[in-house]
N, C-alpha and C positions, 0 to 999 in steps of 0.2 A: 572797316576793315572786312573784309567778304569771311563768308566762311572757310575757303581754302585757305587763307592767310592764315586764321584760329587755328588751324586742324597742325600748321607745324608747332605750336606750342602747348600741345595737348598728350596726357597721358594714354596710353593705349585702349583703357576704356571709356574716354573720353571720345576718344578718334573713331572709335566702333559704333559709342551714340551718334555722333554728327553723320557718320556713314550713311547708318539707319536712316536717320532723318533726313537726310536729301535725296536719297534714292529709293528708296523703299517706302515711307510712308508718306514723304512730302510734305507731312506737319510738322512741327518743332516740339516735341515734348509728348511726344506720339507712342514712347517707345516703352512704358508702362503696357500697352500690349502687347509686349513679346516677353513680359515675365512669364515663367512656368506653370501652369496648373498644377495647383498641390491641394484640391480638394479631394484627391481621390488617395494622398499619402496615409500611409500609417504607421504608426509606432509598433513597437514590440508589443506593446499595453491593447493597442486595439485591435492587434492580432490575436492575444490572448482570449480578450472579452468576446470577441466574433466566432471562436473555435471553441470555448470551455466547454466542457462536461464535468458534470458532479459525478458521475462514475464511468468510468470504459471500459466497455466489454473486453476479454480476453480475445475477443474473434473479432473483433474487428479493428482491422490494420489502419492505421492514418496512411494517405495519398499522397497528398499534396504537403507540401513542405509548414504551411501553415498547420495542419493538423498534427504533424509531429513535433513542430513547436510545442502545440499544446498541451501533446499529451508529457514529452519533456518533462514540464513545467509539473503538471498532474503524478507524477512519478517520484516525483521528491517534496510530495505533501505528505502528512502526517496524516491517518485516516483512521486511529484510534478513537479519538473526541474530538466534535466542532464548537465550531467558536458561533455564538449566535447575538442576531441582534432582534432584543425584545420591545425596539420602539412602539412598535403597532401591535402589541398583543392584545391589546382593547380590540381591534378588530379580527382577530383570529390569523395576523399576517406575521411568521416568523423567518427571517432569514438566517440561512445555515450555510456553512462554507467549513473545511477543512484548515487542519492547523499548519503553520510556516515550522522552519526549524526556530527561529527566533523564540517563538510563541512556544516550542518544546521545551528550549534551553531553562526559558524562565517560569516553564510549569504552568503558564497561564491554559486554562481548558482542563487543566487534572488539578493541579493542588491549588489553583488560585483559579476564583469562578470562571465560565466559558462566555458569560455575556459581555461582549467588547466595552462594554460602558461601567464595568463593578470589576472590583479589587479584591472583595472578600475573599478570604481562605479559610473561617470556621464556618465549621456547619455544613459541608458541601454534598450535596448525596447526588447519585447517577440515575438518570432518567432516559428512559431507551423510548425514542421517537419516531413513529412513522412518516417520515418526510414525505411530504405530496409537493411537485414541483412541475413548473411545466418548461422545457427545453426543446428551443426551433419548433414550437407548437406542439408538441408531442408530450402528453401529461405521464409522468415518471412515480414511481415511489422507490423510498429508500431507507433502511431501518437504521438508524445512526442511535449513538449515547452522548449524552449531555451532561456535563459537571458543572452546578449549579447552586449557587448560597440559598438559604431560606426565603429570602426576597424575592429572589428571582425565579425561584422554584415553584413559586403563589403565583407569577407572571405566567413561566410555562403552562401553569394547569388551570390557568382564568378561564378557558371556555371547554376543555377537554382536559378529565383524568388523564398521566401518560403512566407507564406502565414504571414503577422505581426498581432499579437494579440493586440488589444488597450483596456481600459478601456471606460465606458460611460462617458462622460463630466459630471462635474458638473452641470453646468447649463440644460443641457437637463434633470437630473434627478429632477435636481431643478422644472426647468417647470411642469415636467409630475408629480411630488408628488404635486406641488398646484393644477394642473388641478384636480385630485381625489380627495383631498382633500376640493377644492369646489363641487365635486360632489357630494360628499359625504353627505356634509351640506345641499345638495339641497334635493337630497335624505332622509335625517334626517328630514327636515322641510315639505316636504310631507308627510311623514308616519307620522309625528305630529297635523297633519290639517285634516288625515284620522281618526285618531283615535279619534279626536276629536268631528268628525260628527257620528262616529260610539256611542259616548259617548251619543250626543245627542240625538239619535235617540234610544238608550236603555230607555233614563230617560221618552223620549216621550210615550214608549209603555209598562212601569215598571209596571205601574198599572193595564194594561190589560192581562197583562202576569200572576203575579201574582194570580190574582182574579182566573185563569181557574183551578189552581193548588189546590190540594186536600193535607190534612195533614196525612201522612204516619204513621202509628201504626208500634211501636217499640214493637219485641216481646221482652222476657225475653230469657233466655239461657235454661232454664228447656222446653218452651214451642216450640224451637226449635228442643230439641233432642225429644219432643214426637213426634213430626210430622215426624222427621225423621223417626224413627222408625215405627212409625204407616205405613210409605209408603213403609218402606224395608219388612213387614209384610203382606203385600196386595197380 
């Protein structure tokens, strides 16, 4: 049976391949060379990786749709605390990234240790890190905060001691607020005394003040209009 006889019983795709083999390639089985080249195809993840920036400047306006896509993803990240990978801490290589919504909801990075391989919740400490990184061949720096447990804090400070961020103690805050409250009370009492003195002085001179004033004549609306027209026509 010839090729043309077999074509009568083929489905559209097989019929198409038979035509290509017979009239284009001349060799059966060479239709594999007609497959689309997928080497340049990119997924959403590939676009984000190639256009991602750790920090976007407000003045830097994205031009291409890939950059706009990466910028939209960046805007959805939470940039108060970072998630870190301390696997290579002995080599002084620390990876950092911003948190996603799922991690914020679960408390990862704030109420749970910010090391991605640690789930410790006790003894967390906040550290301020000057993150140095290379982005598209350019060296950059960013000051970020990380919340780590005691064990992961030792790994972070293995080579360089970082700056610890501490909250103000409640006692100091209480003493400060009490001092401010006393100060405000003393100021308000002084203002009341001064106001009373001013009222007394006004009362003493009230009679002489009103005695020198003369009653003001109130003109009607028509009289004001007439005067205005007279001045206008002078």
